[in-house]
N, C-alpha and C positions, 0 to 999 in steps of 0.2 A: 719746918726744921727748926733744931735746936741752935742756937747761936755760941759757940765759943771763943774767947776771947784769949791769944796767947801771952804770956807774960810779956812778950816784947811790945805788943798793941798796946796792953795796959799802959805799960812806961811809955810809950811815945804819946798816948793820948794825955796821960798826965805830965807829958814837958811841955808840949804844946798850950795846955790848960794854964800851965804855971808861967809859961813866958806871957800869954795872952794877959793873965792876971797882973804881972809886974804892972802893967798900965791902966787896965780896968777890970777888975776881979768879977762885976756884973757880968763884962762880956765872955768873961772866961767861962762863967757858968752857962751862960747863955750857948757859947760855943759847944761845952757839952752836952748839954739837951738835944740841938741840932743832929749831932753827927750820932747821938745814941739813936734818935729816930730816924736818921738815914740807915742806918745799919738794921735796925728792926725791920724795914721794907724786906729785904733778905730774905727774912724767914718766909713770906710769900711769893715772893720773886727772884729766887737764888740766883738765876742766869741774868738778872738785870745789867750787870755789870759784863764789861769786854774782857776779852781775854787779855792778860800782861803780855805787852809786846817784847819786852825783855827777854821772857820766860817761853813763850808762845806754848803752852801745853793749857788744854781746853778746862783743867779743874781749876788753875789757877786764875781767877779774876780782880777787876778793880773796879771800883765805882769812884766818882770824883765828888768831894764834899769841898764847894768852895776854891781853896788853893791847894787842898790836900787829895792826895790819892789814897783809898781804904783799900788794902790789898787782902783779898779773902781765898779760901780753898774750899770747894765745892765736896763735901766728902758724902758718903751713903746714908747717913741720917741726919748728918750736921753741918754747918759753915762753921769754919775756923778763921777768925779774923788774924790774921797774921802781921800787919804791922798799920801804920798809916804815916805817911812820909808826905813833905810838901813836893809840890810836883817839879820844882827846880832842881830838887835834889836826884843826885844818882840813886839808882836801886841798887842796892849791895846784893845779887842775885843769892849767893850763899846764905843770906839772914833769911830769905824765902825758904829755901830748900833745904835747909837743914831740919 
């Protein structure tokens, strides 16, 4: 399946990488490489993630990557990466369902 990143997900990944980079640029690059690799797994196993508890809709799922939740939506021919959030942050549901 094709993977499509939302502008919000791109922004979140960039923000997290910038934060990590402020202490360790090499670690930020490694984090980005690993998160892209984790997300790439979805193309062959799109239901690998669990249903997001706050939303409880079968097509809105998440995979855990370290301290982060990668929220995505299963669509008929693609997977949309909706956002990336730290696991301790509240998930603003309106951010996902708009």
